[in-house]
C-alpha positions as CSV (number, residue, x, y, z in Angstrom):
1,M,-28.6,280.9,252.6
2,T,-29.9,283.5,255.1
3,D,-29.2,283.6,258.7
4,S,-32.3,282.8,260.7
5,L,-30.9,284.3,263.9
6,N,-30.8,287.8,262.7
7,N,-32.1,290.1,265.5
8,T,-31.7,293.8,265.9
9,L,-31.2,295.0,269.5
10,S,-31.3,298.6,270.7
11,F,-30.5,300.0,274.0
12,D,-31.2,303.3,275.7
13,F,-28.0,304.3,277.6
14,S,-29.2,307.8,278.5
15,E,-29.7,307.0,282.3
16,L,-26.3,305.2,282.4
17,T,-24.6,308.2,280.7
18,A,-26.3,310.6,283.1
19,F,-25.2,308.4,286.1
20,R,-21.6,308.3,284.8
21,K,-21.5,312.1,284.4
22,R,-22.8,312.4,288.0
23,L,-20.1,310.1,289.2
24,E,-17.4,311.9,287.4
25,K,-18.2,315.1,289.4
26,L,-17.6,313.3,292.7
27,P,-14.3,313.1,294.5
28,Y,-12.4,310.0,293.4
29,D,-11.4,309.1,297.0
30,K,-15.0,309.1,298.1
31,V,-16.2,307.0,295.1
32,S,-13.3,304.5,295.5
33,A,-14.1,304.2,299.2
34,F,-17.7,303.4,298.5
35,I,-16.7,300.8,295.8
36,R,-14.2,299.2,298.2
37,L,-16.9,298.9,300.9
38,E,-19.4,297.3,298.4
39,V,-16.8,294.8,297.1
40,T,-15.6,294.0,300.6
41,R,-19.3,293.2,301.5
42,L,-19.4,290.9,298.5
43,V,-16.2,289.2,299.7
44,R,-17.8,288.6,303.1
45,Q,-20.9,287.2,301.6
46,S,-19.0,285.0,299.2
47,L,-17.0,283.7,302.1
48,A,-20.2,282.8,304.0
49,T,-21.5,280.9,301.0
50,A,-18.2,279.0,300.5
51,K,-18.1,278.1,304.2
52,E,-21.7,276.9,304.1
53,A,-21.0,274.8,301.0
54,T,-17.9,273.2,302.5
55,P,-18.3,269.5,303.6
56,V,-17.3,268.9,307.2
57,D,-15.4,266.0,308.5
58,T,-12.9,267.5,310.9
59,G,-13.7,271.1,310.3
60,I,-10.3,272.0,309.1
61,L,-11.4,272.7,305.5
62,R,-14.3,274.8,306.6
63,N,-12.2,276.8,309.0
64,G,-9.6,277.3,306.3
65,W,-11.6,279.9,304.4
66,R,-10.3,283.5,304.4
67,G,-11.2,286.7,302.7
68,L,-9.2,289.8,302.0
69,P,-10.9,293.2,301.8
70,A,-11.1,295.0,298.5
71,Q,-8.1,297.1,297.4
72,M,-8.1,299.5,294.5
73,T,-5.9,298.7,291.6
74,G,-4.0,301.2,289.5
75,R,-6.7,300.8,286.8
76,G,-9.5,301.9,289.2
77,E,-10.8,298.4,289.9
78,A,-11.7,297.1,293.3
79,V,-10.3,293.6,293.9
80,G,-11.1,291.4,296.9
81,K,-10.1,287.8,297.4
82,V,-11.7,284.7,298.9
83,F,-9.5,281.7,299.3
84,N,-8.8,278.4,301.1
85,A,-5.1,277.5,301.6
86,T,-5.9,274.1,303.1
87,E,-3.7,271.6,301.1
88,Y,-6.6,269.4,300.0
89,A,-9.1,272.2,299.2
90,P,-8.7,271.9,295.4
91,Y,-9.3,268.1,295.5
92,V,-12.6,268.7,297.2
93,E,-13.6,271.6,295.0
94,Y,-12.8,269.9,291.7
95,G,-13.0,266.2,292.5
96,H,-10.2,263.7,292.3
97,R,-9.2,260.1,291.5
98,K,-9.5,257.6,294.4
99,R,-6.3,256.1,295.8
100,G,-5.1,253.3,293.6
101,G,-7.0,254.8,290.6
102,S,-10.1,252.7,291.3
103,G,-12.7,255.4,290.6
104,W,-13.5,259.1,291.0
105,V,-14.6,261.3,293.9
106,D,-17.0,263.9,292.6
107,A,-16.4,267.6,293.0
108,Q,-18.1,269.4,295.8
109,P,-17.9,273.1,294.6
110,M,-17.5,275.4,297.5
111,L,-15.9,278.5,295.9
112,G,-17.8,277.6,292.7
113,R,-21.1,277.9,294.5
114,A,-20.0,281.2,296.0
115,E,-19.1,282.4,292.5
116,F,-22.4,281.2,291.1
117,E,-24.4,283.0,293.8
118,L,-22.4,286.1,293.3
119,M,-23.3,286.1,289.6
120,Y,-26.9,284.9,289.8
121,G,-28.0,285.9,293.3
122,G,-28.3,283.9,296.5
123,K,-29.3,284.2,300.1
124,H,-26.1,285.7,301.2
125,L,-26.2,288.5,298.7
126,P,-27.9,291.9,299.2
127,A,-30.9,292.5,297.1
128,K,-30.4,294.9,294.2
129,E,-32.7,297.3,295.9
130,Q,-30.3,297.4,298.9
131,I,-27.3,298.2,296.7
132,R,-29.3,300.9,295.0
133,H,-30.4,302.3,298.3
134,D,-26.8,302.3,299.6
135,L,-25.7,304.1,296.4
136,D,-28.5,306.6,296.7
137,V,-27.6,307.4,300.3
138,F,-23.9,307.8,299.2
139,L,-24.8,310.1,296.3
140,S,-27.2,312.2,298.4
141,V,-24.2,313.3,300.6
142,F,-22.7,315.0,297.5
């Protein structure tokens, strides 16, 4: 029996390799500052999406959203955080059983929507062209 899903893929990584070599020549502190700025921008934009997706009854849940700016890890990664510490936020995000067990309240993804828009694009995210422009401006300084 032969595999009918046998495809051959090829990629040209020459531009990526050249870009990496160019980045390696730049001072680490400058590159990490740029990356922190970009990730912090994504945190702010994800925060805006999550707030917009939050249902409002009293406003407590919507006002509970917080974002922490990006920090560099020891492995050279920039990590930012979006969270809601309101006690009932997970129940709204993921859904829950009704009191007395008589049914289910559907999930209303807030952070899930922000994550989806971060991965696939949304109105709060910069266009790829904007990120490329920011990077070009950054690289032109060096």
